[in-house]
N, C-alpha and C positions, 0 to 999 in steps of 0.2 A: 423634839424641834430640828428639821432637816439641814445641820452647816450650808455656810452662805459655798464651797467649792463640790459641797457633795449637792446644791442649787444645781451652777452650773452644769457638770457630768453628768445629771437627769436632761435639762435644758439638750446639749452637744447629743445623747441618744435618741430622743424623741427626733430634735433637728436631719439624724445622720438616717435614724428610720424614713421619714417623711420627701427628704432627698429620692432616698433609692425608688422607693413610689413614683413619682415620677419621675424616674429615666434611667437617673445619676447614677453614672459609677464611681465611687468615693475612693479618690487614687492616695488622698491623706489627709489624718483629722490629729490635730494639735502639731502641727509643725513647727516647730521652733527657733529661733535663731536671736540673733542679737540684740533684737528687735522687736523682739517680744515672738508670741505665738499667731497666726493662722488656727483659726479654726474646724474650720473643712476646707477641702480643695479634694474638686469632683472634675469630672468632664459629665455633658450632655449635650445631645447633639452638636458635636463636634466642637464645643466652644469648653474648652476652660474655664469656670467656677472657683469665681474664690466666694466661700459663704461666714459670715459673721454671725454670732447667733448670743442673744442675748435673752436670758433668763431672771425672771422676776418674781418675785417672793412677793401676789400683793397685798395687803393691810388698807394703803389706800393709795388714790390718784400723786395724793400731793408728790415724788419723786418723776411723774411723769411718764411714759410710755417704753418698755424696753427700747425699744427703735430709735430714740429719742438719745441713748447713749451712745450713739454712734455717730460724734460729730467735726468739724470739719476735721481737728488734733488724729481723730483716731480716723478717718479716711485715710489721711495721710501716712500716717505708719504704716497703715493697710497694705496702704502703695509698696512700700518704699519693706516692705516684708513682701509683696507679691513678687520682686523683679531679685531679693534678693533669692526665694523659692525656684522661679527661672532659671536662675543660675545655677542653684544648684541639682536642674531638675531636665531631663529632653526629654520632650513630643514627639510622637509618628508627626508626618506632615498632612494629618489630614485634619487635625486642628487648625480650625481656620484664627487660632491664636494671633497670629502676622496682623490676616484680614480685616477680621472684624474688634481683634483686642478681645481682655475679657469682663467678662461678665459679675457683677461684685449684687450679690444680690446679700440679705441680711432674715435671721430668722427668730424671731419672736417669739420669747412662749414663753406666759405667764399662770402662776400659779395661785389658787385660790383664793383663801381659806382652807374653805373644804374641798381640798386635795380638785377641784377643780380644774382643770386646764384647757390653756386655746392659744392656741397656735395660729399665727400668719407666716405666711415663706412671700419675700417682699422681692421681686425678683428686677434682677438690674437697679438698683433700687440706688446710687449712687454712680459717676465716670470720674474714669482722670483727665 
């Protein structure tokens, strides 16, 4: 049996690989501040992308889909952590962060009993 932490780490590794294949340059993983943690920060097509990774071992659908855990309070916390991250880092002028804002994605990783893995990348999953 895999621990919850190991499952989460596995999901984040899968998400990083997925984003890299999609052309993302990974800037930070597991960025921690006093408010919590941003899972993945990347740049793609001159946009700063904040990706929340939700991983779940599915034994039933009783708890819903992993993406459903990104609720309004989680979105608000991600927004505050993103502000802290931006205050700590400077980015090249070619990033369109100021013009278009920041893209917020969710990567959902589901591991079934038979170890089958399902991955969904929800681009621009929410806006602030």
